[in-house]
VOGU-3710 file (C-alpha; in Angstrom, 3 decimals, decimal comma):
1> plppkaliag> 41,461/-56,140/-4,349  44,490/-55,375/-6,327  46,533/-58,480/-7,501  49,143/-59,929/-4,886  52,974/-60,007/-5,344  54,355/-62,391/-7,970  54,752/-66,178/-7,018  58,328/-66,902/-5,888  59,782/-69,992/-4,826  60,194/-70,459/-1,131
11> eiavinsrrf> 57,549/-67,529/-0,383  54,060/-67,708/1,063  51,020/-67,491/-1,248  47,699/-66,813/0,110  44,496/-67,968/-1,968  41,173/-67,387/-0,569  42,700/-67,557/3,093  44,633/-70,977/2,297  48,196/-70,552/2,851  50,927/-72,308/0,391
21> rvgeplgega> 54,469/-72,274/0,126  55,537/-71,801/-3,546  58,066/-74,121/-5,257  59,541/-74,201/-8,794  57,465/-73,783/-11,830  56,227/-77,057/-13,363  55,352/-75,604/-16,674  54,110/-72,591/-18,572  51,643/-72,611/-21,719  49,949/-69,575/-23,799
31> yatvyqarmv> 47,297/-69,128/-20,963  48,936/-70,030/-17,693  51,922/-71,019/-15,717  51,845/-73,865/-13,077  53,841/-74,015/-9,904  54,284/-76,711/-7,404  53,626/-75,767/-3,890  52,788/-77,070/-0,472  50,036/-76,379/2,010  51,224/-74,647/5,043
41> nehdeeegde> 49,441/-73,909/8,448  49,230/-70,381/10,160  52,713/-71,068/11,575  53,993/-71,634/7,826  54,457/-75,298/8,692  54,239/-77,408/5,868  51,336/-79,859/5,981  49,189/-82,032/3,819  49,597/-83,000/0,093  51,952/-81,324/-2,575
51> vaikemrcgr> 49,600/-79,157/-4,544  49,820/-77,404/-7,916  49,085/-73,407/-8,142  47,883/-72,535/-11,659  48,105/-68,584/-12,245  46,424/-67,091/-15,397  45,295/-63,690/-16,705  41,727/-63,333/-18,171  39,313/-60,934/-19,075  40,600/-57,873/-21,231
61> gpgilpdatf> 43,926/-56,274/-21,129  47,457/-55,976/-22,547  49,001/-59,478/-23,072  45,541/-61,252/-22,477  44,690/-63,658/-25,069  41,241/-62,855/-26,806  39,597/-66,176/-25,710  40,881/-66,002/-22,253  37,743/-64,551/-20,811  36,752/-64,313/-17,171
71> qralfeievm> 33,768/-66,581/-17,983  35,884/-69,237/-19,372  38,626/-69,259/-16,351  35,776/-69,476/-13,834  34,002/-72,326/-15,621  37,404/-74,261/-15,749  37,348/-74,136/-12,014  33,565/-74,889/-11,646  34,146/-78,133/-13,681  36,969/-79,416/-11,547
81> iklggaspdg> 34,925/-78,537/-8,350  31,786/-80,381/-9,682  34,128/-83,500/-10,650  35,253/-83,595/-7,139  31,970/-83,228/-5,438  29,322/-85,755/-4,728  26,547/-87,146/-7,288  23,514/-84,805/-7,914  21,542/-86,772/-5,527  24,023/-86,226/-2,760
91> rarepaaapr> 25,503/-89,739/-2,823  29,470/-90,100/-2,289  31,069/-91,788/-5,337  34,638/-93,006/-6,660  36,907/-89,845/-6,674  37,455/-88,501/-10,152  40,697/-89,187/-12,047  41,185/-85,325/-12,216  42,423/-82,786/-9,802  40,481/-81,612/-6,725
101> vfahefwhlg> 40,468/-77,820/-6,277  41,524/-76,603/-2,830  41,219/-72,942/-3,280  40,902/-70,339/-6,039  40,725/-66,431/-6,172  40,443/-63,567/-8,801  41,956/-60,292/-8,533  41,684/-57,096/-10,536  44,762/-56,372/-12,395  44,432/-52,625/-11,707
111> psapegflcr> 44,018/-49,400/-13,695  46,214/-50,528/-16,433  43,691/-53,265/-17,371  40,548/-52,381/-15,606  38,690/-55,336/-17,098  41,442/-57,804/-16,646  42,010/-60,221/-13,801  44,687/-62,530/-12,336  43,313/-65,815/-11,366  45,229/-68,509/-9,137
121> vamerrqgip> 43,934/-71,890/-8,470  45,418/-74,335/-5,952  44,718/-77,794/-6,943  45,634/-81,346/-6,229  48,824/-82,324/-8,019  48,192/-85,702/-9,728  50,805/-88,058/-10,105  52,491/-88,721/-13,273  53,716/-86,662/-16,349  51,943/-86,001/-19,853
131> lvnwlqlrae> 51,271/-89,070/-21,758  53,317/-87,974/-24,552  56,422/-87,708/-22,406  55,618/-90,957/-20,607  55,460/-92,742/-23,712  58,882/-91,499/-24,832  60,313/-92,178/-21,499  59,240/-95,860/-21,413  60,309/-96,451/-25,054  63,724/-94,906/-24,288
141> rwaatsssaa> 64,208/-97,016/-20,929  63,229/-100,113/-23,070  65,599/-99,246/-25,801  68,493/-98,507/-23,574  67,907/-101,873/-21,599  67,492/-104,189/-24,377  70,445/-102,887/-26,250  72,901/-103,266/-23,246  71,492/-106,493/-22,232  73,680/-109,647/-22,561
151> pqpalggard> 72,416/-112,154/-25,249  69,948/-114,675/-23,602  70,160/-118,491/-24,249  67,986/-119,628/-27,126  65,346/-121,579/-25,067  63,106/-122,161/-28,161  64,718/-120,317/-31,005  62,554/-118,542/-33,290  59,501/-119,650/-31,042  60,831/-117,339/-28,386
161> evdlycrsfl> 60,718/-114,425/-30,860  57,186/-114,879/-31,793  56,220/-115,336/-28,149  58,112/-112,065/-27,140  56,481/-110,228/-29,900  52,928/-111,267/-28,994  53,739/-110,680/-25,242  54,795/-107,131/-26,024  51,591/-106,349/-27,709  49,339/-107,917/-25,141
171> aatltartml> 51,104/-105,959/-22,398  50,573/-102,633/-24,361  47,063/-103,405/-25,007  46,329/-104,236/-21,308  48,019/-101,058/-20,468  45,585/-99,402/-22,753  42,626/-101,127/-21,138  43,828/-99,842/-17,560  43,997/-96,232/-18,998  40,590/-96,512/-20,520
181> aqlcptlerl> 39,018/-98,216/-17,556  40,427/-95,455/-15,234  39,474/-92,672/-17,461  35,994/-93,456/-18,590  34,231/-93,058/-15,475  35,483/-89,530/-15,058  34,769/-88,689/-18,668  31,223/-90,027/-18,590  30,436/-88,044/-15,402  31,974/-85,002/-17,226
191> nreiafhrdi> 29,941/-85,430/-20,366  26,728/-86,532/-18,628  26,448/-83,826/-15,874  29,143/-80,985/-16,450  30,838/-80,505/-19,796  32,588/-81,521/-22,909  36,290/-81,421/-22,483  37,086/-80,750/-26,121  40,957/-80,963/-25,832  41,623/-84,489/-24,758
201> narnllvfat> 45,294/-85,373/-26,100  48,353/-86,924/-25,037  49,565/-83,732/-23,145  46,390/-83,334/-21,187  46,391/-87,054/-19,826  48,825/-87,687/-17,116  50,025/-91,238/-16,411  52,185/-92,616/-13,589  53,630/-96,137/-13,156  55,618/-97,349/-10,099
211> sdtasasgel> 58,169/-98,865/-12,458  59,056/-95,442/-14,050  61,485/-94,709/-11,363  63,233/-98,230/-11,646  66,909/-98,170/-12,700  66,099/-100,129/-15,574  63,311/-101,375/-17,682  62,061/-105,009/-18,282  61,907/-107,011/-21,424  58,789/-105,100/-22,457
221> aapdacelec> 58,116/-101,366/-22,590  54,598/-101,527/-21,026  54,490/-101,766/-17,416  52,319/-104,095/-15,310  48,718/-102,692/-15,916  48,219/-102,833/-12,055  51,131/-99,996/-11,628  49,201/-97,209/-13,428  47,430/-94,243/-12,263  45,745/-92,093/-14,977
231> svvdfgssvc> 44,427/-88,578/-14,804  42,707/-85,940/-17,213  43,700/-82,427/-16,610  43,540/-78,838/-18,278  39,685/-78,298/-18,600  40,259/-74,719/-20,033  38,505/-75,747/-23,360  35,528/-77,086/-21,578  32,043/-76,072/-22,605  28,733/-76,675/-20,473
241> ckawlgageg> 27,270/-80,023/-21,704  23,804/-78,626/-21,869  24,857/-75,661/-23,775  27,160/-77,851/-26,217  24,085/-80,039/-27,111  21,819/-77,089/-27,583  21,669/-74,606/-30,680  22,947/-71,163/-29,037  26,088/-69,847/-27,569  28,641/-72,579/-26,241
251> swqaenptgd> 27,062/-75,189/-28,591  28,721/-77,360/-31,044  26,982/-75,389/-33,879  28,322/-72,033/-32,340  31,861/-73,153/-31,159  34,745/-74,007/-33,492  36,791/-76,969/-32,856  39,694/-76,477/-30,628  42,752/-78,185/-29,201  45,376/-80,082/-30,562
261> arywgpaswi> 44,443/-81,135/-34,122  46,366/-84,485/-34,153  43,455/-85,849/-32,159  40,648/-84,349/-34,316  38,686/-86,864/-36,378  37,101/-86,545/-39,701  33,986/-84,985/-38,204  36,093/-82,097/-36,443  37,879/-81,292/-39,826  34,278/-81,146/-41,526
271> rflggvqaln> 33,174/-78,819/-38,908  36,356/-76,812/-39,084  36,572/-76,589/-42,946  33,002/-76,751/-43,940  31,041/-75,434/-41,043  27,803/-76,506/-39,502  26,018/-76,806/-42,858  28,750/-79,406/-44,161  28,478/-81,483/-40,843  24,903/-81,500/-40,912
281> keekfmrqys> 25,051/-83,159/-44,133  26,894/-86,216/-42,511  24,532/-87,366/-39,944  26,927/-89,912/-38,368  29,772/-87,598/-38,343  27,399/-84,966/-36,988  26,473/-87,529/-33,880  30,128/-88,416/-33,365  31,219/-84,700/-33,129  28,242/-83,261/-30,999
291> rrldgfalai> 28,087/-86,225/-28,605  31,286/-88,433/-28,797  33,877/-85,877/-29,304  35,862/-86,755/-26,197  35,654/-90,353/-26,650  37,057/-90,349/-30,191  40,142/-88,376/-28,887  40,645/-90,601/-25,991  40,637/-93,694/-28,459  43,396/-91,909/-30,417
301> ctlesvaklh> 45,356/-91,266/-27,356  45,128/-95,013/-26,392  45,761/-96,209/-29,700  48,975/-93,954/-29,833  49,692/-95,660/-26,466  49,547/-99,173/-27,981  51,497/-98,378/-31,054  54,412/-96,881/-28,922  54,466/-99,238/-25,890  54,537/-102,334/-28,516
311> cqaappeall> 58,246/-101,737/-29,228  59,371/-105,170/-30,125  60,703/-105,843/-33,616  58,566/-108,209/-35,657  59,950/-111,747/-36,178  61,616/-112,213/-39,611  59,414/-113,551/-42,304  61,470/-116,568/-42,594  60,879/-117,598/-39,141  56,965/-117,001/-39,267
321> rafaqsrsse> 57,023/-119,094/-42,452  58,901/-121,856/-40,367  56,129/-121,747/-37,868  53,271/-121,538/-40,279  51,859/-124,851/-39,491  53,243/-125,770/-35,968  52,415/-122,299/-34,394  49,714/-121,168/-36,762  47,597/-119,238/-34,298  50,577/-117,183/-33,068
331> vavvqaiqkf> 51,831/-116,530/-36,559  48,370/-115,300/-37,584  48,089/-112,971/-34,776  51,702/-111,554/-35,520  50,744/-110,712/-38,986  47,293/-109,111/-38,109  49,394/-106,996/-35,570  51,969/-105,714/-38,289  49,039/-104,672/-40,272  47,326/-102,908/-37,392
341> rsswnsywtm> 50,776/-101,025/-37,003  51,028/-100,147/-40,698  47,486/-98,823/-40,636  48,106/-97,111/-37,556  51,016/-95,376/-38,964  49,290/-94,307/-42,146  46,528/-92,668/-39,970  49,008/-90,834/-37,800  50,793/-89,669/-40,615  47,986/-88,130/-42,106
351> afgsferlge> 46,750/-86,717/-39,027  50,204/-85,255/-37,825  50,781/-83,797/-41,476  47,123/-82,118/-41,216  48,112/-80,694/-38,034  51,229/-79,173/-39,290  49,409/-77,731/-42,161  46,893/-76,146/-39,963  49,854/-74,811/-37,639  51,249/-73,049/-40,729
361> ysrlvccgdp> 48,006/-71,125/-41,577  47,463/-70,243/-38,071  51,208/-68,888/-38,130  50,538/-66,953/-40,937  47,353/-65,199/-39,611  49,172/-64,398/-36,594  51,832/-62,673/-38,415  49,484/-60,457/-40,253  50,025/-62,168/-43,689  46,548/-62,454/-45,136
371> ngaaqrwqel> 47,720/-63,639/-48,569  49,763/-66,382/-47,293  47,161/-67,374/-44,890  44,343/-67,326/-47,600  46,610/-69,565/-49,784  47,091/-71,940/-47,026  43,477/-72,086/-46,272  42,607/-72,870/-49,672  45,002/-75,651/-49,608  43,336/-77,124/-46,414
381> itgnipgqla> 39,959/-76,807/-48,111  41,148/-78,613/-51,439  43,161/-81,094/-49,572  40,247/-83,375/-48,598  41,679/-83,882/-45,119  38,346/-85,339/-43,660  37,933/-87,826/-46,624  41,532/-89,113/-46,421  41,388/-89,259/-42,773  38,057/-91,141/-42,811
391> gylnelcdql> 39,762/-93,555/-45,299  42,535/-94,449/-43,067  40,515/-94,435/-40,116  38,110/-97,061/-41,656  41,154/-99,407/-42,394  42,504/-98,908/-38,907  39,057/-99,948/-37,496  39,104/-102,910/-39,861  42,551/-104,070/-38,453  41,469/-103,539/-34,966
401> vrvadlcrtq> 38,532/-105,946/-35,417  40,857/-108,397/-37,189  43,395/-108,363/-34,217  40,485/-108,690/-31,738  39,344/-111,817/-33,329  42,620/-113,482/-33,401  43,424/-112,407/-29,728  40,493/-114,742/-28,767  42,150/-117,592/-30,395  45,391/-117,476/-28,351
411> rggstqswqq> 46,251/-119,715/-25,453  49,790/-118,586/-24,769  50,017/-116,934/-21,279  46,686/-115,998/-19,605  43,575/-116,646/-21,858  41,782/-114,132/-19,785  44,458/-111,545/-20,557  43,926/-112,299/-24,221  40,197/-112,029/-24,086  40,605/-108,691/-22,282
421> asdtlcvlrd> 42,976/-107,521/-24,948  40,320/-108,509/-27,413  37,475/-106,614/-25,579  39,779/-103,409/-25,537  40,539/-103,487/-29,152  36,652/-103,700/-29,911  36,222/-100,850/-27,540  38,734/-98,645/-29,293  37,099/-99,569/-32,583  33,709/-98,376/-31,591
431> lankdstaew> 35,068/-95,006/-29,898  36,685/-94,225/-33,016  33,940/-95,234/-35,645  31,481/-93,000/-36,658  28,914/-95,901/-37,223  29,130/-96,843/-33,578  26,623/-95,536/-31,098  28,682/-96,694/-28,031  28,469/-94,632/-24,861  30,624/-94,228/-21,896
441> advarrlgpl> 28,672/-96,699/-19,741  28,734/-99,368/-22,382  32,538/-98,961/-22,502  33,049/-99,283/-18,794  30,713/-102,385/-18,922  32,660/-104,028/-21,704  36,101/-103,288/-20,000  35,035/-105,067/-16,773  36,670/-104,264/-13,428  39,964/-102,393/-12,849
451> ppralrrtlv> 43,061/-104,101/-11,789  43,647/-103,851/-7,960  45,714/-100,746/-7,908  43,360/-98,740/-9,880  40,685/-98,972/-7,243  43,278/-97,350/-4,795  43,804/-93,456/-4,979  47,244/-92,802/-4,059  48,404/-89,083/-3,886  51,709/-87,381/-4,035
//
């Protein structure tokens, strides 16, 4: 069939016999535009949940990106359908932390693009906003609240500053634990049965907390972990897991790295800059890239969350010296957290800078400047990005272990919470470390059961 009329707010769209009232656009990218919508019945009366309609052009034709193939669009839909289905043996299981597909349909674009298609997918609209925006929102609300709050009575003087700093880090780490615990089962199912996502980043993870809508933030930027609901979205870069682990089309040997390069590790950069041969010479990096690509990217997203949710300023050195004997355990963990933050900042600065250099190279390629692009490529090759990134990552992993060890010695607040924080930091270290052989099932076991709210699926 020929493509239907454009999606217009307030009008009815029909997708594979299902009817939806279109709302305003939610976002637009290079490949697709997403609209809010509501299911309606045959009388055009709204019913059911709010949904999202993703519209994209694929195949070949004017304005269609070269890699926006029909097969890729179809596979993205298949991935979401399989994630929302029963297990291979037919047993029911916990709902995936990913959108369910309600309806999809393809239309030929017509004589002007005989090999082009318009695709629309109606899917569950997951709660929350992209992680990158959510972290900024929480930090800004915390800053506004803390700057306008009236000075508090000095209950314990310097000790209160140390306590607050430790509690800020603990809350941020427990938020990270919940994120991992909610997302790991879905990513384990994805990688084991269906596909590798290949573009886990802070824009493709959605986060919602009930306190996001509160008029003011509390004394900590991180929410109560029980408030959180996390989701993974945008499976457009996914490849079949069996093909990915093979040697032919769709394998890690045939497909170049893709997605947001800020979340690439040294292994992805080796593969991108040096090709398959260079990665084959690095056995541990090769295993990490071919089997644990999504886990690495999730670890970086989660570490970014810890760093940005732990907003509290460090206590002055003079105060730490004053408590070096009487509060030695707390002082030690404060100092270790400071070193962790420093090592994270060094790693992230290198990752972000490499991403920007790659972006400049890509811009020159797209602008048709081969000489400029060749120069930038040579700079990427000679810049030793994989080696530098690996060095910063090793230091970061060492600091994670150091903080994790000290978390086990803490007695302030809940001892169980500090133990959970320690376990979370060790899991993050193993997901990021090329020497680790940790699998998704190991991660879920080590993190333990989810907070109560995480067991409930709340839909918009």
